[in-house]
C-alpha positions in Angstrom: -112.0 -136.1 -46.9 -108.3 -135.3 -46.5 -106.0 -138.2 -45.9 -104.5 -138.3 -42.4 -100.8 -139.0 -41.6 -101.8 -142.2 -39.7 -103.4 -143.6 -42.8 -100.0 -143.6 -44.6 -99.0 -146.4 -42.2 -101.5 -148.7 -44.0 -101.0 -147.5 -47.6 -97.4 -146.5 -48.4 -94.8 -149.2 -49.3 -93.4 -150.9 -46.2 -89.8 -150.1 -47.0 -90.6 -146.5 -47.6 -92.8 -146.0 -44.6 -90.4 -147.9 -42.3 -87.5 -145.6 -43.4 -89.9 -142.6 -43.0 -90.7 -143.6 -39.5 -87.2 -145.0 -38.5 -85.0 -142.2 -39.7 -86.5 -139.4 -37.5 -86.7 -141.8 -34.6 -83.0 -142.8 -35.2 -82.0 -139.1 -35.4 -83.9 -138.3 -32.2 -82.4 -141.2 -30.4 -78.9 -140.3 -31.8 -79.2 -136.7 -30.5 -80.5 -137.9 -27.2 -77.7 -140.5 -26.9 -75.1 -137.9 -28.0 -76.5 -135.7 -25.2 -75.9 -138.5 -22.7 -72.5 -139.2 -24.2 -71.2 -135.7 -24.4 -72.7 -134.9 -21.0 -70.6 -137.8 -19.6 -67.5 -136.5 -21.4 -68.1 -132.9 -20.0 -68.7 -134.3 -16.5 -65.6 -136.5 -16.7 -63.3 -133.8 -17.8 -64.8 -130.8 -16.0 -65.7 -132.5 -12.7 -63.9 -135.8 -12.6 -64.2 -139.5 -13.2 -66.0 -140.1 -9.8 -68.8 -137.8 -11.1 -69.3 -140.2 -14.0 -69.8 -143.1 -11.5 -72.1 -140.8 -9.5 -74.4 -140.2 -12.4 -74.4 -143.9 -13.3 -75.8 -144.5 -9.8 -78.6 -142.0 -10.2 -79.7 -142.9 -13.8 -81.5 -146.2 -13.1 -83.7 -144.5 -10.4 -84.6 -141.4 -12.4 -85.0 -143.4 -15.6 -87.3 -145.9 -13.9 -89.7 -143.2 -12.8 -89.4 -141.4 -16.2 -90.0 -144.8 -17.9 -93.4 -144.9 -16.3 -94.3 -142.2 -18.9 -92.7 -144.3 -21.6 -94.6 -147.4 -20.5 -97.9 -145.6 -20.4 -97.0 -144.0 -23.7 -96.1 -147.2 -25.5 -99.0 -149.1 -24.0 -101.5 -146.4 -24.9 -99.9 -145.8 -28.3 -100.4 -149.4 -29.2 -104.1 -148.9 -28.4 -104.2 -145.6 -30.3 -102.5 -147.1 -33.4 -104.9 -150.0 -33.6 -107.9 -147.7 -32.9 -106.8 -145.4 -35.7 -106.4 -148.4 -38.0 -109.9 -149.5 -37.1 -111.2 -145.9 -37.5 -112.2 -145.7 -33.9 -111.2 -142.1 -33.1 -113.3 -141.9 -29.9 -111.3 -144.7 -28.2 -108.0 -143.0 -29.4 -108.9 -139.7 -27.8 -110.0 -141.3 -24.5 -106.8 -143.4 -24.4 -104.7 -140.3 -24.8 -106.5 -138.4 -22.1 -106.1 -141.4 -19.7 -102.4 -141.6 -20.5 -101.9 -138.0 -19.3 -103.8 -138.6 -16.1 -101.9 -141.8 -15.3 -98.5 -140.3 -16.0 -99.1 -137.3 -13.7 -100.4 -139.3 -10.8 -97.8 -142.1 -10.8 -94.7 -140.1 -11.5 -95.3 -137.3 -9.1 -96.0 -139.8 -6.3 -92.9 -141.8 -7.0 -90.7 -138.7 -7.3 -91.8 -137.6 -3.8 -91.1 -141.0 -2.4 -87.7 -141.1 -4.1 -86.8 -137.8 -2.4 -88.0 -139.0 1.0 -85.8 -142.1 0.9 -82.9 -140.8 -1.2 -80.1 -141.7 1.1 -81.0 -145.4 1.3 -81.8 -145.5 -2.4 -78.4 -144.0 -3.4 -76.5 -146.4 -1.2 -78.5 -149.4 -2.5 -77.6 -148.5 -6.1 -73.9 -148.4 -5.5 -73.4 -144.8 -4.3 -70.7 -145.7 -1.8 -67.5 -144.1 -0.7 -66.4 -141.1 -2.7 -69.4 -141.6 -5.0 -72.1 -140.9 -2.4 -72.0 -137.1 -2.1 -71.9 -136.1 -5.8 -74.6 -138.8 -6.4 -76.8 -137.2 -3.7 -76.5 -133.7 -5.2 -77.3 -135.0 -8.7 -80.1 -137.3 -7.6 -82.0 -134.6 -5.6 -82.1 -132.0 -8.4 -82.8 -134.5 -11.2 -85.8 -136.0 -9.4 -87.5 -132.6 -9.5 -87.5 -132.9 -13.3 -88.4 -136.5 -13.6 -92.2 -136.0 -13.9 -91.5 -133.6 -16.8 -89.3 -136.4 -18.4 -92.1 -138.9 -18.0 -94.7 -136.6 -19.7 -92.1 -136.1 -22.5 -91.6 -139.8 -23.0 -95.4 -140.5 -23.0 -96.1 -137.6 -25.4 -93.3 -138.6 -27.8 -94.7 -142.1 -28.3 -98.2 -140.8 -29.0 -96.8 -138.3 -31.6 -95.2 -141.3 -33.4 -98.4 -143.3 -33.1 -100.1 -140.5 -35.1 -97.6 -141.0 -37.9 -95.7 -137.8 -37.2 -92.1 -139.1 -36.7 -90.5 -135.7 -37.5 -92.2 -134.0 -34.6 -91.3 -136.9 -32.3 -87.7 -136.3 -33.5 -87.8 -132.6 -32.7 -89.2 -133.5 -29.2 -86.1 -135.7 -28.6 -83.7 -133.1 -30.0 -84.8 -130.2 -27.8 -83.7 -131.5 -24.4 -80.5 -132.9 -25.8 -79.3 -129.7 -27.4 -80.5 -127.5 -24.5 -78.9 -129.8 -22.0 -75.5 -129.6 -23.6 -75.7 -125.8 -23.9 -76.7 -125.5 -20.2 -73.9 -128.0 -19.3 -71.4 -125.6 -20.8 -72.8 -122.6 -19.1 -73.5 -124.2 -15.6 -70.4 -126.4 -15.3 -67.7 -124.8 -17.4 -68.5 -121.1 -17.2 -70.3 -120.8 -13.8 -68.4 -123.7 -12.1 -71.6 -125.1 -10.5 -70.2 -128.7 -10.6 -72.7 -131.5 -10.0 -75.5 -129.0 -9.3 -74.9 -127.5 -12.7 -75.0 -130.9 -14.4 -78.3 -131.7 -12.6 -80.1 -128.4 -13.3 -79.1 -128.6 -17.0 -80.7 -132.0 -17.2 -83.9 -131.1 -15.3 -84.5 -127.8 -17.2 -84.0 -129.6 -20.5 -87.0 -131.8 -19.7 -89.1 -128.7 -19.0 -88.3 -127.3 -22.4 -89.1 -130.6 -24.1 -92.5 -130.8 -22.5 -93.2 -127.2 -23.6 -92.7 -128.3 -27.2 -94.9 -131.4 -26.8 -97.8 -129.4 -25.3 -97.5 -126.9 -28.3 -97.7 -129.8 -30.7 -100.9 -131.3 -29.3 -102.5 -127.9 -29.2 -101.5 -127.1 -32.8 -103.1 -128.1 -36.1 -100.5 -130.8 -36.6 -102.1 -133.3 -34.1 -105.3 -135.4 -34.9 -105.8 -135.9 -31.2 -107.9 -133.0 -29.9 -108.9 -133.9 -26.4 -111.0 -132.1 -23.8 -111.5 -132.4 -20.1 -113.9 -135.3 -20.5 -111.1 -137.5 -21.8 -109.0 -137.2 -18.6 -111.4 -139.2 -16.5 -110.0 -142.7 -16.0 -111.8 -145.5 -17.9 -111.2 -148.9 -16.2 -111.1 -150.8 -19.5 -108.7 -148.4 -21.2 -106.5 -148.2 -18.1 -106.4 -152.0 -18.0 -105.4 -152.2 -21.6 -102.7 -149.4 -21.3 -101.4 -151.1 -18.1 -101.2 -154.6 -19.5 -99.2 -153.4 -22.5 -97.3 -150.7 -20.8 -96.3 -153.1 -18.0 -94.0 -154.7 -20.6 -92.0 -151.5 -21.0 -92.1 -150.8 -17.3 -90.9 -154.3 -16.5 -88.1 -153.9 -19.0 -87.0 -150.6 -17.3 -87.4 -152.2 -13.8 -85.1 -155.0 -14.8 -82.6 -152.4 -16.2 -82.7 -150.6 -12.9 -82.2 -153.8 -11.0 -79.3 -154.7 -13.3 -77.6 -151.4 -12.5 -78.1 -152.1 -8.8 -76.4 -155.5 -9.1 -73.7 -154.3 -11.5 -72.7 -151.2 -9.5 -72.4 -153.2 -6.3 -70.7 -156.3 -7.8 -68.2 -154.1 -9.7 -67.6 -151.9 -6.7 -66.7 -155.0 -4.7 -64.5 -156.4 -7.4 -62.7 -153.2 -8.5 -63.9 -150.1 -6.6 -64.7 -146.8 -8.3 -62.6 -147.7 -11.3 -64.8 -150.6 -12.3 -68.0 -148.7 -11.7 -66.7 -145.9 -14.0 -65.7 -148.4 -16.7 -69.3 -149.8 -16.6 -70.7 -146.3 -16.8 -68.7 -145.6 -20.0 -69.7 -148.9 -21.5 -73.3 -148.2 -20.5 -73.2 -144.8 -22.3 -72.0 -146.6 -25.4 -74.9 -149.1 -25.2 -77.2 -146.1 -25.2 -75.4 -144.3 -28.0 -74.2 -147.0 -30.4 -77.5 -148.7 -30.8 -79.4 -145.6 -31.9 -80.1 -146.8 -35.5 -81.3 -150.2 -34.4 -83.6 -148.7 -31.7 -84.8 -146.2 -34.4 -85.8 -149.1 -36.6 -87.6 -150.7 -33.6 -89.5 -147.5 -32.8 -90.4 -147.0 -36.5 -91.7 -150.5 -36.7 -94.1 -150.3 -33.8 -96.8 -148.0 -35.3 -96.6 -149.7 -38.7 -97.2 -153.2 -37.3 -99.9 -151.9 -34.9 -101.8 -150.0 -37.5 -101.8 -152.8 -40.1 -102.7 -155.4 -37.6 -105.7 -153.3 -36.5 -106.7 -152.9 -40.1 -106.3 -156.7 -40.6 -103.7 -156.2 -43.3 -101.6 -159.2 -42.3 -99.4 -159.3 -45.4 -98.1 -155.8 -44.6 -97.5 -156.9 -41.0 -95.4 -159.8 -42.2 -93.5 -157.6 -44.6 -92.8 -155.0 -41.9 -91.4 -157.7 -39.6 -89.0 -159.0 -42.3 -87.8 -155.7 -43.4 -87.3 -154.3 -39.9 -85.2 -157.3 -38.9 -83.2 -157.1 -42.2 -82.4 -153.3 -41.8 -81.7 -153.6 -38.1 -79.3 -156.5 -38.6 -77.2 -154.7 -41.2 -76.9 -151.6 -38.9 -76.1 -153.7 -35.8 -73.3 -155.4 -37.7 -71.7 -152.1 -38.7 -71.9 -151.0 -35.0 -70.2 -154.2 -34.0 -67.3 -153.7 -36.4 -66.7 -150.1 -35.2 -66.7 -151.0 -31.5 -64.4 -154.0 -32.0 -61.8 -151.9 -33.8 -61.9 -148.6 -31.8 -62.6 -149.3 -28.1 -59.4 -147.7 -26.9 -60.0 -144.4 -28.8 -63.6 -144.4 -27.6 -62.5 -144.7 -23.9 -60.0 -141.9 -24.3 -62.9 -139.5 -25.1 -64.4 -139.9 -21.7 -61.5 -139.8 -19.3 -57.8 -139.3 -18.7 -57.8 -141.8 -15.8 -55.2 -144.4 -16.7 -56.8 -147.2 -14.7 -60.2 -146.7 -16.3 -58.5 -146.5 -19.8 -56.8 -149.8 -19.2 -59.9 -151.6 -18.1 -62.7 -150.3 -20.3 -61.8 -151.5 -23.9 -61.8 -155.1 -23.0 -65.1 -154.8 -21.2 -66.6 -152.9 -24.2 -65.5 -155.7 -26.6 -67.2 -158.4 -24.5 -70.4 -156.4 -23.9 -70.9 -155.8 -27.7 -69.7 -159.3 -28.8 -73.2 -160.5 -29.9 -74.5 -157.2 -31.3 -75.0 -158.5 -34.9 -77.8 -160.9 -33.8 -79.9 -158.7 -31.4 -82.2 -157.3 -34.1 -84.3 -160.5 -33.9 -84.7 -160.1 -30.2 -85.7 -156.4 -30.3 -88.1 -156.6 -33.3 -89.6 -159.8 -32.0 -90.5 -158.4 -28.6 -91.7 -155.1 -30.2 -94.0 -157.0 -32.5 -96.0 -158.7 -29.7 -96.3 -155.3 -28.0 -97.5 -153.5 -31.1 -100.3 -156.0 -31.7 -101.6 -155.9 -28.1 -100.3 -159.3 -26.9 -99.0 -158.4 -23.5 -97.9 -161.8 -22.1 -95.5 -162.9 -24.9 -94.3 -159.3 -25.2 -93.5 -159.3 -21.4 -91.8 -162.7 -21.6 -89.6 -161.8 -24.5 -88.7 -158.4 -23.1 -87.6 -160.0 -19.8 -85.6 -162.9 -21.4 -82.4 -161.0 -22.0 -81.8 -159.2 -18.7 -84.3 -160.7 -16.3 -84.2 -164.4 -17.1 -80.6 -164.8 -18.4 -78.4 -161.8 -17.6 -79.1 -161.2 -13.9 -78.6 -164.9 -12.9 -75.4 -164.9 -15.0 -73.9 -161.9 -13.3 -74.7 -163.4 -9.9 -73.0 -166.7 -10.8 -70.1 -166.2 -13.3 -68.1 -163.6 -11.3 -67.7 -166.2 -8.5 -65.6 -168.2 -11.0 -64.2 -165.6 -13.4 -64.1 -162.4 -11.4 -64.7 -159.2 -13.5 -64.5 -161.2 -16.7 -67.6 -163.1 -15.5 -69.5 -159.9 -15.4 -68.5 -158.9 -19.0 -69.1 -162.3 -20.7 -72.6 -162.4 -19.2 -73.6 -159.8 -21.8 -73.0 -161.8 -25.0 -74.2 -165.1 -23.5 -77.6 -163.5 -22.5 -77.9 -161.9 -26.0 -77.5 -165.2 -27.7 -79.9 -167.1 -25.5 -82.6 -164.4 -25.6 -82.3 -164.2 -29.4 -82.9 -167.9 -29.8 -86.0 -167.8 -27.5 -87.4 -164.8 -29.4 -86.8 -166.3 -32.8 -88.7 -169.4 -31.8 -91.8 -167.5 -30.5 -91.8 -165.0 -33.3 -91.7 -167.8 -36.0 -94.5 -169.7 -34.2 -96.7 -166.6 -33.9 -96.2 -165.6 -37.6 -97.2 -169.1 -38.8 -100.2 -169.2 -36.5 -101.7 -165.7 -37.0 -100.3 -164.0 -40.1 -99.9 -166.7 -42.7 -103.0 -167.5 -44.8 -104.9 -164.7 -43.2 -107.0 -162.3 -45.3 -105.2 -159.3 -46.8 
């Protein structure tokens, strides 16, 4: 019988398979992040700095609904990876079918609700003053495409769970490249302004989904489902939900963070401060692409080998993932500490924004070299199906530490209090994650059968 791609997760050397998984994931995240980065640059120069702030208001809402697909994808992919490792193809197929059904039901429902209450939602997330109108235009059109985004996010994680990282990379590259091309056509050539930026984004999601559908219908996928797999199974839905809730909770906290940050910064410094945060936020998405790629590559390796009870390989995957991610995050730290002014100039010519953003960027990335432990530690618990510690560790950084800090510190230190909340929460969450990860490894992976 021919060896499947998923079996490589349990047989190839950990360093080799981690790189094999992480490099395509990193490239995909890089291209996607570059898309967001260049999109912001285009909008800033072709429409104006207020448009950057407007998009920053919309992103947490659209990404939260889209992240339902990612949550269902990651939760279900953990189940699929372990099922493939245990040679239970029947459960893997049923899980995939249930993922599709859940994604469609939930995201379409939320997109409709988001459109009905759009004015109050935009205002709540900081779309005030001159930001409101461009935010409303962008928000309305982007929400049409959000269900497509959710299905793309879900399908992408399943492709990676099958051990096909290159196809997952292609799926991430398609909307990124197409969005930039359509940005140029709609904004620069046709002068559609915010409407052009929004349609470019939504249509890019449609193209991405087209590729993912092709992949699962082609010979490349092991998961050949039929209509019987779409019927919801309570046990599988519960397992997907418990693990996917970790990702959804993370994105929910991110959205809440945007809500607080946009409002706090608007009160402290108006549109200029909100725009500075938008630029820093884009760099958070872009600069961390290799570390996030390592994390994405680590998930199916840990899940498959845990399902196969190959605990020595699980331990090795944890150690190497942390080592590789730490080296990369240190390089990122050095670059951002040295070139924050040049980076800011790429986004805008607004002198007030240029003056404020570099200092904020340095504070936000101050603890970057240590975050690998937090990211890999939280991902490990999710990959092996332990939802409670995964949820706790996922929420430590932003939910447990960061949000309280940004509500307290600005009262004493103004805007500086907002920016220093980032490294403080990074340090505290890393310490907590290191403790729980070390405890778990000693309890469940050491002296276990290989």
